[in-house]
N, C-alpha and C positions, 0 to 999 in steps of 0.2 A: 491702324490696320494690324500692325504687328501685335499690339496688345490684345486685340480680339483673338488672334490666332493662338496666343499664349494662354490667355485666361479661359477661353471658351471650352477647349477640350477637357480641362480638369473636371468641371462640373458635369459635362456631358458624359464622360466615361462612367462616373458614378451613377447617373440616371440610367445609362445603358445597362449597367450591371444589375440594378434594381429591377428594371423592366424585364430583362430576360430571365432573371431568377423567379420573379412572380409568374411569368408565363409558363416556365417549366413546372412549377409547383401546381399551378392551376390545371395544366394538362395532365400531370401525374395523378391528381385527385379525381378529375372528371372523366378521363378516358379509361377504357377497360380492354387492354390488349389480350388478356386471358380469354375473354369471351369471344374475341375474333378468332383466336387460334382453336378454341374448342368447337366453334361453329363450322369449321372447314369440313368438307366432304371429300374423301373419307377423313374421319376425325383422327388426328395424330395420337399416338400413345401418350399416356399421362406423363411418363418420364421424358418424352421428347418435348412436350409443352413446357415442363418445368425447366428443362435445359435451355430451351429457346428464350424463355423469359429471363433466366439468369444471364444469358449472353447479351440480351438487350438491355439489361439493368432495368427491367420493368416488372420484377416480381413483386406483386402487391403484398406478399408476406414479409418482405423486408421493410424496415422503417423508412418513412419518407425522407427523413433527414439523411440517412445513409445513401439512399439513391440519389438525392440532390448533390451531395458532396462528390460522389463518383462522377455524376454528369458534369458538374461545374469544373472539376479538375481536368476532365477531358476537353471541355470547351476552351480552357486556357491554353491547351496544347493544340487547338484546332481540330479536335476530335469531337464531333457532335453525336457520337453513338452510331447505332445501326438501326435501320428500319425493320419493320415486320418481315420484309422480304429478305432480310439478312444482308442488305447492301449498306455500305457506309453512307450515312446521312450527308456528310460533307461533300462526298462525290456527287450525289444526286442534286444537292443544293447548287454546287458549282455548275452543273449542266443546265439547270433550270433558271438560275439567277440572271444570266445574260438575256434569256428570252423575255423575262419580266421587265428587266431594266430598259430594254429597247422599247417595249410597249409603254412603260411608265413615262420615259423621257419624251416620247412622241406625243402622248396624251397631255403631258404637262406643258410642253412648249406650244402645242396647238391651242390648248385651253387658255393659256395666258395671253397669247396673241389675240385670240377671239374675244376674250374678256376686255382687253384694253381697247380694241376697235369699237366694240359695242358700247362700252362706257363713254368713250369720247364722242361717239355719234349721238348718244342720248343727251349729252350736255351741250355739245358744240352747236347742234342744229337748232336748238330752241324750239323743237316741235313737240307739242304735248302728245300728239297721236303717236309719234315714233317712240317717245319716252315710255308711254303706257304699253305699247306693243312689246318693247324690249323687257319691261318689268314683268308683264304677264307671261311672256315666253320663258323668262328665267324661272319664275315660280312654278310654271307647268313642268319644266324639266326637273326641278328639284323635287316635285311631288311624285314623280314617276320612279319606281325602283330601277336600279341599274340593269338588272336582269331583263326587265321589260324593255328598256331602251335598246339593249343589245339585240333582243329578239326582233323588235320592230325594225331596227336597222338592217338585220339580216333578211327579213321578209321584203323590205323595200328594195334592197339590192337584187334580190331574185326577181322582183316584179320589173325592175328596170331592164334586167337581162332578157326577160321574156318579151318585153315590148320592143326593145331595140335589136335583139338578136346578137348582141355583143356583150361579152362579160367584161365590163369596165372595172369592177371591183370584185375581189375574191373574198370570200367570207368563211372559209374553212382552212384551218391550219396556218402555220407561219410561212410556208413556202410550198411550191408545187414540186412533188418528188420527181427526180429525173433531170432537173435543171443543173447545169454545170455551175459550181460555185465560182464566183469571181467574174463571171461573164456579165456583160451589160444586160442581157435578157434575164439572168438570175437576179440581178439587183432590181430591175424593173418589176419582176414578179414578186419579190419580197415587199416592195413598196405598195403594190396592189393589195397584198394581203394585210399590210399594216394599216392602211388608211381607215378602213371601216371600224375596227376595234379602237384605234386611237381617237377617231372622231367621237365615238360613243363615250369614251372616257372624258374627252375634252368638253363635251356639252355641259356636264354637271359642274366641272371646274370653272368654265366660263360663266355660267349662271351666277355662281357665288361671287366671283371677282367683279363681274359687271355690277352687281348690286352694291357692293361696297365702294367700288371706284366711282360710281355715279354720285354717291354721297360725298366722298372726299373731294371730287372735282368741283361739285357745286359750292362747297365751302371755300375752295381755293380760287375759284373763278372770280370771286369778288374781291380778292386781295389787292393791295395797293400796287404791287409789282406787276400784276397782270393788267390792271387799268393803265398803268404807265406805259406798258408795252403797246397797248392798243392806241394810246394817245400819240405814240411815236410813229404810228403808221402801220403796225401789224394788224392783220385781220384777227377777229376774236378766235377763230379756229387755230391760226398759227400761234397766237399767244398762249392758248391752252396747251398746244403740243410742245412748244419750246420751253415754256416757263412753268405753267401750272402742273403739268403731268408729273414732272420730277418730284415736286413737293407732295402731290396727291397720292403718288404711288408708295411713298415711304411707309405709312401705316398698313398698306395692303400687302407688302412684301412678306412680313411674318405670317400673315393669314395664308398666303399662297404657299409658303414653305411647309407649314405644319398641316396644310391641307393634303400633304402627301399621304397621311394616315387614311384619310377618306378615299384617296385615289387608289391606295393599295386594296382596300375593301372592294371598290368598284372593279379593279383589275381582276380580282378573283372570279367575279361573275362573268366578266367579259371573256376571260381565258376559257372558262367552261363552255360558254355559248359558242365562241368562235373556234374552239378546238386548238387553242394554243397550249402547249405543254410547258407552262411556266410554274412559278412558285405558287400562284393563286390556285391553279388546278390541283397542285400537289397538296395544298392545305386542305381543300374541300375533301379530297379523296382520303387524306390521312385522318381527318376528324371522323369520317364515316367508318374507317377501319379501326379507330382507336390507337393509332400509331403515335405514341407519346414523343419519341425522339424526333420524328419528322415534324410534328407540330411545333415542338420547341425550336427546331432549326429554322422553321419559317419565321417564328416570332423574333429570333435573333436577327434574321435578314431584315424584317420589317423595322425593328428598333434601330438598326444601323442606318437604314434609309432615312428614317424620320430625324434622327440625330444629325446626320450629315446635311439634310435639308435645313435644319435649324441653324447649324453653323454657317451654312452658305447664306442664309437670310441675314445673319448678323453682319457678314462681310459686305453684302449688298447695301444694307442700311447704312453701314459705316462709310461706304463709298458715296452714297447719295446725300447723306446728312452730315455736315461738318460738326454739328453739335455732338454726335455720337462718338467722335474720335477723342473727345476729352473725358 
């Protein structure tokens, strides 16, 4: 375990530096903040535009290498530059990161739990009909874009409210304005706002995990140690849960961890649909406006999340599989 902690970060830091560097270079080449400033009404004076671009380190007349070195030296100090609105990108990222992390964590935990339950149900019950229904449902969810899933979930919640006359789930914003922070009502209100977008994110994650877990559980269910447990008196379902699941989940853990990259992409759509002011919404708005520093800051956030998830998966695999400790 200690070896993983010592060896893992060295390579991950290098990959992190490469990923964020490429993200900044791509954003600097593809986006055009000058066009955004010139399109404002009323149009700012030319001198003001040049001064703003120079302040943002986004002057396309400067060499890309010089702009990258200026940006990279700032990132090392924790300065991600300034957005087109002339606010510190690090400050905006700090305000929005907590919003996205809460949504991502809830979607990840809910999706993993749902994936394990469905995977076990498909294998343990030995029902061909149930297995095919789970497989078909998973493929259907994967075939539908996240923005469509989020919109359908929002429409379904509105329909339930109109039929029951009670607003069970909230679908707009992270919380209801006017609630006192820290009170039980405020916490309950935040949970009501969290459930629908988290469930939307969890569906796609659960579909992928269920598909792979069904395969690994089928391979493990016929292992000698599982048959021995059944011979000693355990039911097949208990033998699968107690013995087979631990082995079957090992190859699925890295898939679940690096699936955070897909989860981040889905979270951007969910935040936009459900009105959450997180990192994903910021990314979409920043791309539309050509805000290079904001897009680069989001890519740094996403890279850190994926690298941290990868390191966590290494620790989990090491804890589950004694062979990985050597």
